[in-house]
C-alpha positions in Angstrom: -0.1 0.0 0.1 2.7 2.2 0.9 4.3 1.9 -2.7 0.6 2.6 -4.3 0.4 5.6 -2.3 3.6 6.8 -3.6 2.8 5.7 -7.3 -0.5 7.7 -7.2 0.8 10.6 -5.8 3.5 10.8 -8.8 0.7 10.2 -11.5 -1.5 12.9 -9.6 1.6 15.2 -10.2 1.8 14.3 -14.1 -1.8 14.6 -14.5 -1.9 18.1 -12.5 0.8 19.5 -14.8 -0.5 18.0 -18.2 -4.1 19.1 -17.6 -2.7 22.5 -16.3 -1.1 23.2 -19.5 -3.1 21.4 -22.1 -6.4 22.2 -20.6 -6.1 25.4 -18.7 -3.6 27.2 -20.3 -1.3 27.4 -16.8 2.2 27.6 -19.0 2.8 30.6 -17.0 2.3 28.9 -13.7 4.1 25.8 -14.5 6.9 27.4 -16.6 7.7 30.2 -14.1 6.2 30.4 -10.9 6.6 27.0 -9.9 10.3 27.0 -11.0 11.1 30.1 -9.1 9.2 28.8 -6.0 11.1 25.5 -5.9 14.4 26.9 -6.3 13.4 29.3 -3.3 12.3 26.6 -0.9 15.3 24.4 -1.9 17.7 27.0 -1.0 15.9 28.2 2.4 15.5 24.5 3.1 19.1 23.5 2.3 20.4 26.6 4.4 17.9 25.7 7.3 18.8 22.2 7.5 22.5 22.7 7.3 22.6 25.6 9.9 20.3 23.3 12.2 22.9 20.4 12.1 26.0 22.8 12.0 24.7 24.2 15.6 24.1 20.8 17.2 27.0 20.6 19.9 29.3 17.5 19.6 31.5 17.6 22.5 33.0 14.2 22.3 34.3 12.0 19.7 31.9 9.5 18.5 33.6 8.3 15.4 32.3 4.8 14.1 35.3 2.8 13.2 36.3 -1.1 12.5 39.8 -0.6 12.6 42.7 -0.5 15.0 43.1 2.9 16.8 46.5 4.5 17.1 48.1 4.0 20.2 51.0 2.2 21.2 54.1 2.3 18.7 54.4 -1.1 18.7 50.7 -2.1 17.8 49.9 -1.5 14.0 47.3 0.9 13.1 44.5 1.4 10.7 44.7 5.3 9.6 41.9 5.0 7.1 39.5 3.0 9.3 40.5 4.9 12.5 41.9 8.1 11.4 44.2 9.5 13.8 44.3 13.1 12.4 42.4 15.5 10.1 44.3 14.4 6.8 43.2 10.7 7.2 39.5 11.9 8.2 39.5 13.8 5.2 40.6 10.7 3.1 38.1 8.6 4.8 35.4 11.3 4.0 36.6 11.5 0.4 36.3 7.7 0.2 32.8 7.6 1.7 31.3 10.5 -0.6 33.0 9.6 -3.9 32.9 6.0 -3.6 30.4 5.1 -1.0 33.0 2.8 0.9 30.6 1.9 3.7 27.8 0.7 1.5 30.3 -1.3 -0.4 31.3 -3.2 2.6 27.6 -3.4 3.6 26.8 -7.4 4.4 23.5 -9.1 4.1 22.4 -11.7 6.6 20.4 -14.9 5.8 19.5 -18.3 6.9 20.5 -21.1 4.9 20.6 -24.9 5.2 18.3 -27.8 5.4 16.7 -28.6 8.9 16.6 -32.3 7.9 20.1 -32.9 6.6 22.2 -30.4 8.8 20.1 -30.3 12.0 19.2 -26.5 11.3 19.8 -23.5 9.8 22.8 -21.3 10.0 23.1 -17.5 9.7 25.4 -16.6 6.8 26.8 -13.1 5.9 27.4 -12.2 2.5 28.3 -8.9 0.4 25.6 -7.0 -0.9 27.6 -5.9 -3.7 24.6 -4.9 -6.2 23.0 -2.6 -3.6 26.3 -0.6 -3.7 26.4 -0.9 -7.5 23.1 0.3 -7.9 23.5 3.0 -5.7 26.5 4.4 -7.2 25.5 4.0 -10.7 22.4 6.0 -10.1 24.5 8.9 -8.3 27.0 9.2 -11.0 24.7 8.9 -13.9 22.5 11.6 -12.2 25.0 13.9 -11.9 26.2 13.5 -15.7 22.7 14.1 -16.6 22.7 17.0 -14.6 25.7 18.4 -16.0 24.5 17.7 -19.5 21.7 19.9 -19.0 23.8 23.1 -18.5 23.4 23.2 -22.3 20.1 24.6 -21.5 21.0 27.3 -19.1 24.2 28.7 -20.5 25.1 30.7 -23.8 27.4 30.0 -25.4 27.5 26.3 -23.8 30.0 25.6 -21.0 33.1 24.1 -22.6 32.7 20.4 -20.5 29.4 20.0 -21.9 30.3 18.8 -25.4 32.9 16.6 -24.0 30.5 14.8 -21.7 27.9 14.5 -24.7 30.6 12.7 -26.9 31.5 10.3 -24.2 28.1 9.7 -22.7 27.1 9.2 -26.4 30.2 7.0 -27.6 28.2 4.2 -28.9 26.3 6.1 -31.1 22.9 4.4 -30.8 20.1 6.0 -32.9 19.4 9.5 -33.8 19.2 11.6 -31.6 21.9 9.5 -29.7 21.1 7.3 -27.0 23.1 8.4 -23.7 24.6 5.6 -21.9 23.8 7.2 -18.9 19.9 7.3 -19.6 20.0 3.3 -19.9 22.0 3.0 -16.8 19.7 5.2 -14.2 16.9 3.5 -15.7 18.3 0.2 -14.6 19.7 1.6 -11.4 16.4 3.0 -10.2 14.5 -0.2 -11.8 16.7 -2.4 -9.3 16.5 0.0 -6.3 12.7 -0.3 -6.6 12.9 -3.9 -7.3 14.8 -4.7 -4.3 12.1 -3.0 -1.9 9.6 -5.2 -3.5 11.5 -8.3 -3.4 13.4 -8.2 -0.1 10.9 -9.0 2.6 12.9 -7.1 5.4 13.5 -4.1 3.0 9.7 -4.2 2.2 8.3 -4.4 5.9 10.5 -1.1 6.6 9.7 0.7 3.8 7.4 3.8 3.9 5.7 5.7 1.2 8.5 8.3 1.9 11.0 5.7 0.6 9.2 4.9 -2.6 8.0 8.4 -3.2 11.3 9.7 -4.5 12.2 6.5 -6.5 8.9 7.0 -8.5 9.4 10.7 -8.5 13.0 10.1 -10.3 11.5 7.6 -12.7 9.2 9.9 -13.8 11.8 12.4 -14.5 13.9 10.4 -16.3 11.0 8.7 -18.1 9.4 12.0 -19.3 12.9 13.4 -20.2 13.5 10.2 -22.6 9.8 10.6 -24.3 10.7 14.1 -24.9 14.1 13.2 -26.6 13.2 10.1 -28.3 9.4 9.7 -28.8 7.3 12.7 -28.2 9.3 15.7 -29.5 9.2 19.2 -28.1 10.7 22.5 -29.5 14.2 22.5 -27.9 14.9 25.9 -29.0 11.9 27.2 -27.4 12.6 25.1 -24.2 15.9 26.8 -24.1 14.4 30.1 -24.4 12.4 29.6 -21.3 15.0 28.1 -19.5 17.5 31.1 -20.5 14.8 33.5 -19.2 14.4 32.0 -15.9 18.2 32.2 -15.5 18.1 35.8 -16.3 15.3 36.6 -14.3 13.5 38.0 -17.3 11.3 34.7 -18.1 9.3 34.5 -21.4 6.9 31.7 -22.0 7.0 30.7 -25.7 4.2 29.2 -27.6 4.3 25.5 -28.8 6.8 24.0 -26.4 4.6 21.1 -25.7 2.6 19.9 -22.3 5.4 17.2 -21.9 8.1 19.8 -21.2 5.8 21.4 -18.5 5.3 18.1 -17.1 9.1 17.2 -16.7 10.0 20.7 -15.4 7.1 20.3 -12.9 8.2 16.9 -11.8 11.8 18.4 -11.4 10.3 21.3 -9.3 8.6 19.1 -7.1 11.9 17.0 -6.5 13.9 20.4 -5.7 11.0 21.2 -3.2 11.1 17.7 -1.7 14.9 17.1 -1.4 15.4 19.3 1.8 13.1 17.8 3.7 13.6 14.4 2.8 16.1 11.4 3.0 17.6 12.8 -0.2 19.4 15.5 2.2 21.8 12.8 3.0 23.8 14.5 0.2 24.3 17.6 2.9 24.1 15.6 6.2 27.3 13.3 4.9 29.4 16.2 5.7 28.4 17.0 9.3 28.2 13.6 10.5 29.9 13.5 13.8 30.5 9.6 13.0 32.3 10.3 9.9 33.9 13.9 9.9 35.9 13.4 13.5 39.3 12.1 13.9 39.5 9.1 16.5 42.4 10.4 18.8 41.0 9.9 22.0 43.7 8.3 23.5 46.2 10.7 22.3 44.0 13.7 23.5 41.5 14.6 26.3 38.3 15.7 25.3 36.8 17.5 27.8 32.9 18.7 27.5 33.1 22.5 26.9 30.2 23.5 29.1 30.6 21.3 32.2 29.2 23.2 35.1 30.5 22.5 38.9 28.2 20.0 40.3 27.9 19.4 44.3 28.6 15.9 44.5 28.4 13.9 47.8 31.7 11.9 48.1 32.3 8.9 49.9 34.3 10.9 52.5 31.2 12.9 53.2 29.2 10.1 53.6 31.6 8.4 55.7 31.6 11.5 57.9 28.1 11.5 58.1 27.5 8.1 59.3 30.7 7.7 61.2 29.0 6.8 64.6 26.9 4.3 63.0 29.7 2.6 60.9 31.7 2.1 64.0 28.8 0.8 66.1 28.6 -1.8 63.3 32.4 -2.5 63.3 32.8 -1.4 59.7 36.4 0.0 59.4 36.7 3.4 58.1 39.2 4.7 55.6 40.1 7.5 57.9 40.9 5.0 60.6 
């Protein structure tokens, strides 16, 4: 049901944009007002979430490590797994951000064996390689597609965009060229969605908020594919609209096509949804105290900076208070 709720929500968004443009003539709303509102909400939301996280006090080193910490000279340490200083912490963070290092080492747990032949099932840990592959393929393909779209927002086109287009369309499949990232991102999103349906444990903990971004991203990708290869739009007029938005001089040309506004509306919804969803891990990973702190608690003493004096009742005070009763009970005193 959670998946159906998310799917219906995305279908409703598609119908809203399509009917709003084709039937109600709301090109200005979906082509100008909604994109500007989306970018505004995105920037305000990003700044708010990052400042909120940045102001959370972190008095202690709470790094999560799986390697030997640096201690005695004759004990071999693991500087990347348990970084002793800022340099190794930066390398560890870079590997986490660029290669999803912790996800690559993620393991799945399953029960295998036949109770009749082995006397019972046993727990087996195995690498969850396909989850890492699907995640990293999606993120890098999304980045390449985003960079390719710079051709709609700059004039002249940024120098690196033609290079990306040539490399991405290396196989020259069809005309217009079918980009490799288009196929890979479809496969990656399909796998990530299939995994939520196929794995009982993952399906049990999946909410509508987990399915919605997947369906929304699929809607963005599929609408883009339809515009490029099947239901053509006027690309020149689409760039005229986007250039007007960038220059704060919006112009809505006639005849772009309703599908373009559907695509733009879905992208706008994704931009609005981003700061308030799990997708915000893009910024949160930089401020995660389990990742961005060095593990040097054996080398340096970390004291809570806002400790205040506490009136404690020490054993000496307690012994002095009950001194007579302790003596009567023949209990030895520390002070003799």
